[in-house]
C-alpha positions as CSV (number, residue, x, y, z in Angstrom):
1,M,0.0,0.0,0.0
2,K,1.4,3.4,-1.0
3,S,2.1,6.0,1.7
4,A,-0.3,8.4,0.0
5,T,-3.1,5.8,0.2
6,G,-2.3,5.1,3.8
7,A,-2.4,8.8,4.6
8,S,-5.9,9.2,3.0
9,L,-7.2,6.1,4.7
10,S,-5.9,7.3,8.1
11,L,-7.6,10.7,7.5
12,M,-10.8,8.9,6.7
13,M,-10.7,6.9,9.9
14,F,-9.8,9.9,12.0
15,L,-12.8,11.9,10.7
16,E,-15.1,8.9,10.8
17,Y,-14.7,8.5,14.6
18,F,-14.2,12.1,15.3
19,V,-17.7,12.7,14.1
20,W,-19.1,10.0,16.3
21,G,-17.2,11.1,19.4
22,A,-18.0,14.7,18.9
23,W,-21.7,14.3,19.7
24,Y,-22.4,10.9,21.1
25,V,-20.6,11.1,24.5
26,T,-22.3,14.3,25.6
27,V,-25.8,14.0,24.0
28,G,-27.4,12.9,27.3
29,T,-26.1,15.9,29.1
30,Y,-27.1,18.1,26.1
31,M,-30.7,16.7,26.2
32,K,-31.0,17.1,30.0
33,V,-29.7,20.7,30.0
34,N,-31.2,22.1,26.7
35,L,-34.2,20.0,26.0
36,E,-35.2,19.1,29.7
37,A,-35.5,15.5,28.5
38,S,-36.4,12.7,30.8
39,D,-34.0,9.9,31.4
40,A,-36.3,7.6,29.5
41,Q,-36.0,9.9,26.5
42,I,-32.2,10.0,26.8
43,G,-32.1,6.2,26.9
44,A,-34.4,6.0,23.8
45,T,-32.2,8.4,21.9
46,Y,-29.1,6.3,22.6
47,G,-31.2,3.3,21.5
48,A,-31.6,5.0,18.1
49,L,-28.0,4.0,17.3
50,A,-28.8,0.4,18.2
51,I,-31.8,0.4,15.8
52,A,-29.5,1.7,13.1
53,T,-26.9,-1.0,13.9
54,M,-29.6,-3.7,13.3
55,I,-30.7,-2.1,10.0
56,S,-27.4,-1.0,8.5
57,P,-26.2,-4.5,7.5
58,F,-29.2,-4.9,5.2
59,F,-28.4,-1.6,3.5
60,V,-24.7,-2.3,3.1
61,G,-25.1,-5.9,2.1
62,M,-28.1,-5.7,-0.2
63,V,-27.8,-2.2,-1.7
64,A,-24.5,-0.4,-1.2
65,D,-22.2,-3.3,-1.9
66,R,-24.1,-4.3,-5.0
67,Y,-24.8,-1.1,-6.8
68,F,-22.5,1.8,-5.6
69,A,-18.9,2.5,-5.1
70,A,-18.3,2.4,-1.4
71,Q,-16.4,5.7,-1.2
72,R,-19.1,7.6,-3.1
73,I,-22.1,6.4,-1.1
74,M,-20.1,7.1,2.0
75,G,-19.6,10.7,0.8
76,V,-23.3,11.2,0.2
77,L,-24.3,9.7,3.6
78,H,-21.9,12.0,5.4
79,L,-23.0,15.1,3.6
80,L,-26.7,14.3,4.4
81,G,-25.6,13.5,8.0
82,A,-23.9,16.8,8.4
83,A,-27.2,18.6,7.5
84,L,-29.1,16.5,10.0
85,L,-26.5,17.2,12.8
86,F,-26.9,20.9,12.1
87,F,-30.6,20.7,12.1
88,A,-30.7,18.8,15.4
89,T,-29.6,21.9,17.2
90,Q,-32.7,23.7,16.0
91,I,-35.0,21.2,17.8
92,G,-36.4,22.0,21.2
93,N,-38.7,19.0,21.7
94,P,-36.9,15.9,22.9
95,N,-39.4,13.6,21.1
96,V,-38.7,15.3,17.8
97,F,-35.0,15.3,18.6
98,Y,-35.2,11.5,19.0
99,W,-36.4,11.1,15.4
100,I,-33.7,13.4,14.1
101,I,-31.0,11.3,15.8
102,L,-32.6,8.1,14.6
103,F,-32.6,9.3,11.0
104,Y,-29.0,10.5,11.4
105,S,-28.0,7.2,12.9
106,L,-29.5,5.4,9.9
107,L,-27.2,7.5,7.7
108,Y,-24.1,7.2,9.9
109,M,-23.9,3.5,10.9
110,P,-23.6,2.1,7.3
111,T,-20.5,4.3,6.9
112,I,-18.6,2.2,9.5
113,A,-18.8,-0.8,7.3
114,L,-18.2,1.2,4.2
115,S,-15.1,2.8,5.6
116,N,-13.8,-0.6,6.5
117,S,-14.5,-1.8,2.9
118,V,-12.6,1.1,1.5
119,A,-9.7,0.4,3.8
120,F,-9.6,-3.3,3.2
121,G,-9.9,-2.9,-0.5
122,Q,-6.5,-1.2,-0.6
123,M,-4.6,-3.7,1.6
124,N,-2.6,-6.7,0.6
125,D,-2.0,-7.7,4.2
126,P,-5.1,-6.5,6.3
127,G,-4.0,-8.3,9.4
128,K,-0.9,-6.2,9.7
129,Q,-2.0,-3.0,7.9
130,F,-5.5,-2.5,9.2
131,P,-4.7,-1.9,12.9
132,W,-2.3,0.9,11.9
133,I,-5.1,2.6,9.9
134,R,-7.9,1.9,12.4
135,V,-5.9,3.4,15.3
136,F,-6.5,6.8,13.8
137,G,-10.2,6.3,14.5
138,T,-9.4,6.0,18.2
139,V,-7.2,9.1,17.9
140,G,-10.1,11.0,16.2
141,W,-12.5,10.1,19.1
142,I,-9.9,11.2,21.6
143,V,-9.2,14.5,19.8
144,A,-13.0,15.2,19.7
145,G,-13.2,14.8,23.5
146,L,-10.2,17.0,24.1
147,L,-11.6,19.7,21.9
148,I,-15.0,19.6,23.6
149,G,-13.3,19.9,27.0
150,A,-10.9,22.6,25.9
151,L,-13.7,24.7,24.4
152,G,-16.1,24.1,27.3
153,I,-19.0,23.2,25.0
154,E,-20.2,19.8,26.2
155,K,-23.5,21.2,27.5
156,T,-24.2,23.1,24.3
157,G,-25.2,22.5,20.7
158,N,-21.7,23.4,19.6
159,T,-20.8,19.7,19.8
160,F,-23.3,19.1,17.0
161,Y,-21.9,21.9,14.9
162,M,-18.4,20.5,15.4
163,A,-19.6,17.0,14.4
164,A,-21.5,18.4,11.4
165,A,-18.4,20.3,10.2
166,A,-16.3,17.1,10.4
167,S,-19.0,15.1,8.7
168,A,-19.2,17.6,5.8
169,V,-15.4,17.5,5.4
170,L,-15.4,13.7,5.4
171,G,-18.3,13.7,2.9
172,L,-16.2,15.8,0.5
173,V,-13.0,13.9,1.2
174,S,-14.7,10.6,0.5
175,F,-15.1,11.4,-3.2
176,F,-11.3,11.5,-3.5
177,L,-10.7,8.3,-1.6
178,P,-9.3,5.2,-3.5
179,N,-12.0,3.7,-5.7
180,T,-13.8,0.7,-4.1
181,P,-16.2,-0.5,-6.9
182,P,-19.5,-2.3,-6.2
183,K,-19.6,-6.1,-6.3
184,G,-22.4,-6.0,-8.8
185,K,-25.8,-7.6,-9.0
186,S,-24.0,-11.0,-9.3
187,A,-23.1,-10.7,-5.6
188,E,-25.7,-13.0,-4.1
189,Q,-27.1,-11.4,-1.0
190,S,-30.4,-11.9,0.9
191,A,-31.9,-10.5,4.0
192,A,-31.0,-13.6,5.9
193,G,-27.4,-13.4,4.6
194,A,-27.1,-9.7,5.6
195,L,-28.2,-10.7,9.1
196,G,-25.6,-13.4,9.3
197,T,-27.9,-16.3,9.7
198,E,-25.4,-18.6,8.1
199,A,-23.5,-18.4,11.4
200,F,-26.4,-19.9,13.3
201,V,-24.6,-23.2,13.0
202,L,-22.2,-21.9,15.7
203,F,-25.0,-22.3,18.3
204,R,-24.6,-26.0,18.0
205,N,-21.4,-25.4,20.0
206,R,-22.5,-25.1,23.6
207,P,-19.6,-22.9,24.8
208,Y,-20.2,-20.4,22.0
209,L,-23.9,-20.3,22.7
210,I,-23.3,-19.6,26.4
211,F,-20.8,-16.8,25.4
212,F,-23.2,-15.4,22.8
213,I,-26.0,-15.0,25.4
214,A,-23.6,-13.5,27.9
215,A,-22.5,-11.0,25.2
216,I,-26.1,-9.8,24.7
217,L,-26.7,-9.5,28.5
218,V,-23.5,-7.6,29.2
219,C,-24.6,-4.9,26.7
220,I,-27.1,-3.8,29.4
221,P,-24.5,-2.5,31.8
222,L,-22.5,-1.2,28.8
223,S,-25.6,1.0,28.0
224,F,-25.5,2.6,31.4
225,Y,-22.0,3.9,30.8
226,Y,-22.6,5.2,27.3
227,G,-25.9,6.8,28.1
228,F,-25.3,8.3,31.6
229,A,-21.6,8.4,32.5
230,N,-21.2,12.0,31.1
231,L,-24.3,13.2,32.8
232,F,-23.2,11.6,36.0
233,L,-19.8,13.1,36.0
234,N,-21.2,16.6,35.3
235,E,-23.8,16.3,38.1
236,V,-21.2,15.2,40.7
237,G,-19.1,18.3,39.7
238,M,-16.3,17.0,37.6
239,E,-15.0,19.8,35.4
240,N,-14.3,19.1,31.7
241,A,-16.0,15.7,32.1
242,A,-15.9,15.0,28.3
243,G,-12.2,15.7,28.2
244,K,-11.6,13.4,31.2
245,M,-13.6,10.6,29.6
246,I,-11.1,10.3,26.8
247,L,-8.9,8.5,29.3
248,G,-11.2,5.5,28.7
249,Q,-10.2,5.5,25.0
250,V,-6.5,5.9,25.9
251,S,-7.0,2.9,28.2
252,E,-8.7,1.0,25.4
253,A,-5.8,1.7,23.0
254,V,-3.3,0.5,25.6
255,F,-5.1,-2.7,26.7
256,I,-5.8,-3.8,23.2
257,L,-2.1,-4.3,22.7
258,A,-2.1,-6.8,25.6
259,I,-4.8,-9.0,24.1
260,P,-2.6,-11.0,21.6
261,F,-0.2,-11.9,24.4
262,L,-2.9,-12.9,26.9
263,F,-5.3,-14.6,24.6
264,N,-3.2,-17.8,24.4
265,R,-1.6,-17.5,27.8
266,I,-4.6,-17.4,30.0
267,G,-7.4,-18.6,27.7
268,V,-10.6,-17.1,26.3
269,K,-12.6,-17.8,29.4
270,N,-10.2,-15.9,31.8
271,M,-10.0,-13.0,29.3
272,L,-13.8,-12.7,29.3
273,L,-14.0,-13.1,33.0
274,L,-11.5,-10.3,33.5
275,G,-13.7,-8.1,31.3
276,M,-16.8,-8.9,33.4
277,V,-15.0,-8.3,36.7
278,A,-13.9,-4.9,35.4
279,W,-17.6,-4.0,34.7
280,I,-18.5,-4.7,38.3
281,L,-15.5,-2.7,39.6
282,R,-16.3,0.2,37.3
283,Y,-19.8,0.6,38.6
284,L,-18.8,0.2,42.2
285,C,-16.3,3.0,41.7
286,F,-19.0,5.2,40.2
287,A,-21.4,4.3,43.0
288,Y,-19.0,5.2,45.8
289,G,-16.9,7.9,44.1
290,N,-17.3,11.6,44.7
291,I,-15.5,14.7,43.6
292,E,-14.3,15.7,47.0
293,T,-12.6,12.7,48.6
294,G,-13.2,9.9,46.1
295,S,-12.3,11.5,42.8
296,W,-9.8,8.7,42.3
297,M,-12.7,6.3,42.1
298,L,-14.3,8.3,39.3
299,Y,-11.1,8.3,37.3
300,A,-10.7,4.5,38.0
301,G,-14.2,3.9,36.6
302,I,-13.3,5.8,33.5
303,V,-9.9,4.1,33.0
304,L,-11.4,0.7,33.5
305,H,-13.2,1.2,30.2
306,G,-10.2,-0.3,28.4
307,I,-10.5,-3.6,30.2
308,C,-14.3,-3.6,30.1
309,Y,-14.4,-3.2,26.4
310,D,-11.2,-4.9,25.1
311,F,-11.3,-7.9,27.3
312,F,-14.9,-8.8,26.5
313,F,-15.9,-7.3,23.1
314,V,-12.5,-7.4,21.3
315,T,-11.8,-10.8,22.7
316,G,-15.3,-11.8,21.8
317,Y,-14.8,-10.8,18.1
318,M,-11.5,-12.8,18.1
319,Y,-13.3,-15.8,19.7
320,T,-16.1,-15.6,17.2
321,E,-13.7,-15.5,14.3
322,K,-11.8,-18.6,15.3
323,K,-15.0,-20.5,16.1
324,A,-16.5,-19.6,12.8
325,G,-13.6,-20.5,10.5
326,Q,-13.0,-19.0,7.1
327,Q,-16.2,-19.9,5.3
328,I,-18.7,-18.2,7.6
329,K,-16.3,-15.7,9.3
330,N,-18.0,-12.6,7.9
331,A,-21.5,-13.9,8.7
332,A,-20.5,-14.7,12.2
333,Q,-19.0,-11.2,12.8
334,G,-22.1,-9.7,11.4
335,L,-24.4,-11.8,13.6
336,F,-22.3,-11.0,16.7
337,T,-22.4,-7.2,16.0
338,F,-26.2,-7.4,15.3
339,A,-26.8,-9.2,18.6
340,T,-24.6,-7.0,20.8
341,Y,-24.5,-3.5,19.4
342,G,-28.0,-3.9,17.9
343,L,-30.3,-6.1,20.0
344,G,-28.3,-6.0,23.3
345,M,-27.8,-2.2,23.2
346,F,-31.4,-1.6,22.2
347,I,-32.6,-3.5,25.3
348,G,-29.9,-1.9,27.4
349,T,-30.5,1.7,26.4
350,Y,-34.2,1.6,27.2
351,F,-33.6,-0.3,30.5
352,S,-30.9,2.2,31.6
353,G,-33.2,5.1,30.8
354,M,-36.0,3.6,32.9
355,I,-33.7,2.9,35.9
356,A,-32.2,6.4,35.8
357,G,-35.7,7.8,35.7
358,M,-36.7,5.8,38.8
359,Y,-33.8,7.4,40.8
360,T,-34.2,11.0,39.9
361,L,-34.4,13.0,43.1
362,E,-37.7,14.5,42.0
363,A,-39.2,11.0,41.7
364,I,-37.7,9.9,45.1
365,N,-39.0,12.9,47.0
366,P,-41.8,14.8,45.1
367,F,-42.1,17.3,48.0
368,T,-38.7,18.9,47.3
369,N,-37.3,20.9,44.4
370,A,-34.1,18.9,44.3
371,T,-32.7,18.0,40.9
372,G,-30.3,15.3,39.9
373,H,-30.1,11.6,40.6
374,N,-29.4,9.1,43.3
375,W,-26.4,7.8,41.4
376,T,-25.3,5.3,44.0
377,N,-28.5,3.3,43.5
378,I,-28.4,3.8,39.7
379,W,-24.9,2.3,39.5
380,Y,-25.8,-0.6,41.7
381,V,-28.1,-1.9,39.0
382,P,-25.5,-2.4,36.2
383,A,-23.0,-3.7,38.8
384,F,-25.5,-6.4,39.9
385,I,-26.4,-7.3,36.3
386,A,-22.7,-7.6,35.5
387,A,-22.3,-9.8,38.6
388,G,-25.2,-12.0,37.4
389,V,-23.7,-12.4,34.0
390,L,-20.3,-13.3,35.6
391,L,-21.9,-16.0,37.8
392,Y,-23.8,-17.4,34.8
393,F,-20.6,-17.5,32.7
394,L,-18.6,-19.1,35.5
395,L,-21.2,-21.8,36.0
396,F,-22.0,-22.7,32.3
397,F,-19.0,-21.8,30.1
398,K,-16.7,-24.7,29.6
399,E,-14.0,-24.1,27.0
400,K,-10.6,-25.6,26.7
401,N,-7.8,-23.1,25.9
402,T,-7.5,-24.3,22.3
403,V,-8.4,-21.1,20.4
404,G,-5.4,-19.3,18.9
405,V,-4.9,-15.6,18.3
406,A,-6.9,-14.1,15.5
407,T,-4.7,-12.9,12.6
408,A,-7.1,-10.3,11.4
409,A,-8.1,-7.2,13.3
410,P,-11.6,-7.5,14.9
411,P,-14.2,-5.2,13.5
412,P,-14.1,-1.7,15.1
413,M,-17.1,-0.7,17.0
414,Q,-18.2,1.8,19.6
415,Q,-15.4,3.4,21.5
C-alpha cells in the first residue's frame, strides 16, 4: 500500500470516529440541559443508534455493496448526515429530537462498514495493515473529546456543529478516496445473509452459545456507561468531564495491545471473566466515588473502560472469528455485531433510561425541588447485572484453551 493511500485512509478513519465522538458522548447531558429531556427519552435516543446498527447490515449488504462504489455512497451519507446534525440543534422538543437522531444514525452506521470496505480494498495484508489505519479512528475520538473539553462546549449545541463540520469534510474527502467498486448484481445477498444467519450453525457449539447469550446480556451494563456516565460526572461536579472521559479511550488503546499476548496464555474464558469483573469494579467505583474525597474512584471507573471493552468485546470478536472459521467468518461477525450493538444495546438503552428515571431526586421525593439523581442506586443496577452475567458465565461456560490468536483485526465498533 502506497504511503499516500495510507495517509488518505488514516484521515478517513480519523474523521469517521471524530464525528461519532463529537456528539455521542455528551448527547445525554445536552438533552438534559437544553431539552429538559427525561432519562427515558435520553435512553431511547441512545437506542436509536442500536436500531441503526440492526438495520445497516441490510443496507450495506443488499444495496450499497451491490450497486454503488463504497467511497461515493459514504460521501453522500456523510453530507446528508452533516445537514441533520446541524438541524438537530434547532429542535427544542426531545421527542422530535429522537427522530432526528434516529434518521441521522441510519445514515451514519452504514459508513462504519463502508469505511472498512474502502480500507480493506487497498490492503494486501489486512491483518498487519488495518490496525495501523484503524488506530487513527481512536485518535479521532480522543481529539474530539479533548476539543469539547478545551472549548467548554459539552453542554451546548456546539458539539453538534463540530460533528456536522467534520461530517461535511469527510463527505467531500470521501469522493477523493481510492475507488472501491461495487460487487455488482451477481453478488448474491439476501436479508438472511445480511443478518448473518449462516452463522447460526455456531449455536450447536454449547460454549459459544453460552458466550453469545452473555455478550447480549453484558450490553445492558454497557448501555449505562454510554448513556449516563457523562451526565453523572457533570452532576457530581467533575470539570471538563468529556475531556476526562477520553482516558477511557486511551486505556482502550493500551489494553488492546495486551490481548494478543494474553489470549493464548490465560485462555478465552479468563479473558472474558476479567472483562466482566472490570464491569463490576467500574460501577462500584462510580457508586461510591465523589469529587471531594473519592475522585480517584471516578477516574478509575473511566480508565477501566479499556479492560471492560477490550477484554470482553474485542476478545469476543476474536473468539467468534476462530470458532466460525474461514467460510462463515463474515457472517459470524455480522451476527455478533447485530446481537450485541444492535439487540443488546437496544434493550440496554431503554432499560438504563428507565432505571435512571426511577432514581431522579424528583421521583424519590416529590415534596422537594431537588434536581439530579441518586447515582449510587443507579450504578448498583449495572453492577448487579454484570455480577449476574459473571456468575452465569462461571457456571456454564466450559471451553478448553485451544483457540489461537486471530490474525485479522476485529471489526471496530463503539469506543
